[in-house]
C-alpha positions, -999 to +999 in steps of 0.1 A: -099+756-448-114+729-427-104+693-417-122+661-420-123+636-393-137+601-390-151+586-359-153+548-364-163+518-342-143+487-351-138+453-337-104+438-329-106+422-364-115+456-381-151+450-388-173+482-388-205+468-401-238+474-380-225+483-346-258+498-335-284+470-338-293+436-352-311+450-383-289+478-390-270+464-419-274+427-427-256+430-462-238+397-470-258+378-444-243+396-415-256+382-383-237+402-357-254+436-357-254+455-324-219+443-312-210+478-299-240+481-276-228+461-245-198+486-241-218+517-241-208+530-206-202+566-192-167+569-204-179+560-240-207+587-238-183+613-224-159+607-254-188+609-278-200+642-262-165+657-267-165+647-304-198+664-308-186+696-292-163+703-322-181+700-356-188+726-382-206+702-405-212+665-410-204+642-440-222+608-443-224+580-466-260+571-479-266+541-454-253+560-423-274+590-434-305+570-437-300+554-402-293+589-387-321+605-406-346+580-393-337+586-356-320+619-348-347+644-363-371+630-337-348+639-307-357+675-300-342+681-265-321+711-270-298+700-243-289+667-260-253+674-272-255+651-301-290+657-314-286+695-312-255+694-335-268+669-359-302+686-363-287+721-366-255+720-385-251+714-423-251+678-434-237+665-466-245+629-479-224+613-506-247+593-528-253+586-565-287+570-557-305+594-534-327+619-553-340+637-521-329+642-486-358+654-463-336+660-431-333+698-428-299+712-438-289+682-459-270+686-493-266+655-515-231+652-531-236+630-563-208+639-585-170+632-582-171+625-544-134+631-540-134+664-557-168+675-539-153+666-505-120+685-512-141+714-521-162+711-491-131+711-469-118+742-487-150+762-480-156+750-444-141+768-414-137+741-388-141+704-386-162+683-410-172+651-392-178+617-406-194+590-383-196+554-396-198+555-433-172+530-438-175+526-475-173+562-481-143+564-455-123+540-475-128+558-508-118+590-491-087+576-474-076+564-508-073+602-518-057+613-483-088+634-476-094+622-440-071+641-417-080+626-383-092+590-374-108+583-340-109+546-340-130+531-311-117+495-308-140+471-292-129+440-275-147+416-298-138+395-329-166+387-353-148+369-382-171+383-409-183+417-419-171+447-438-136+459-427-124+495-425-088+487-440-095+460-467-070+444-489-057+470-514-060+499-490-035+527-500-004+525-478-005+554-454+012+565-423-005+582-394+009+600-361-007+586-329-021+617-312-042+604-283-055+574-264-077+563-237-096+532-226-132+530-213-141+512-182-159+485-204-126+480-224-131+501-256-097+514-267-101+548-282-072+558-303-067+592-324-044+593-354-034+622-375-026+617-412+012+616-417+018+607-455+033+576-469+050+549-447+088+547-444+105+513-444+137+499-430+154+467-420+163+450-387+189+430-405 
């Protein structure tokens, strides 16, 4: 049985929308796309390389899949640690609107996503990785299907945009497993799913 991890870029106020470029996702009139780019230093690159050393497969939401599929198949250097994994390993895209996926090795999941992802974990030997895909991540966290969160918290506040933990998120406890900070100030935290929160009182 495999595990499911999420690597997500977020701002200090929890926004995950369009970290990689101005036109990546302008939904809702979002005008701050590309906010992660100024912080992409060697430490950041080293962490991402470590992440891409581990996957057995990838799970992506439709929007992230389309962004990745427009870029990574064109990166053919076999020594590129990210492109080589993304292009070679199985990819699953959760979508009820896609009717075809041209990126080699891609399977569309278009049924009951929670059940299909649970089945994917059951039949995968190793780590299934999600990158971005915030909307999908929120729906899977509501079913306790994400085992590990890698949250890269960037030192910027935007005030608008899609947030990873929105109002109504399922109360969930995590165990803090690792932390580091890049030279440019990105705080990288790893959390493992621990179950439901516990409560007490200081009174």
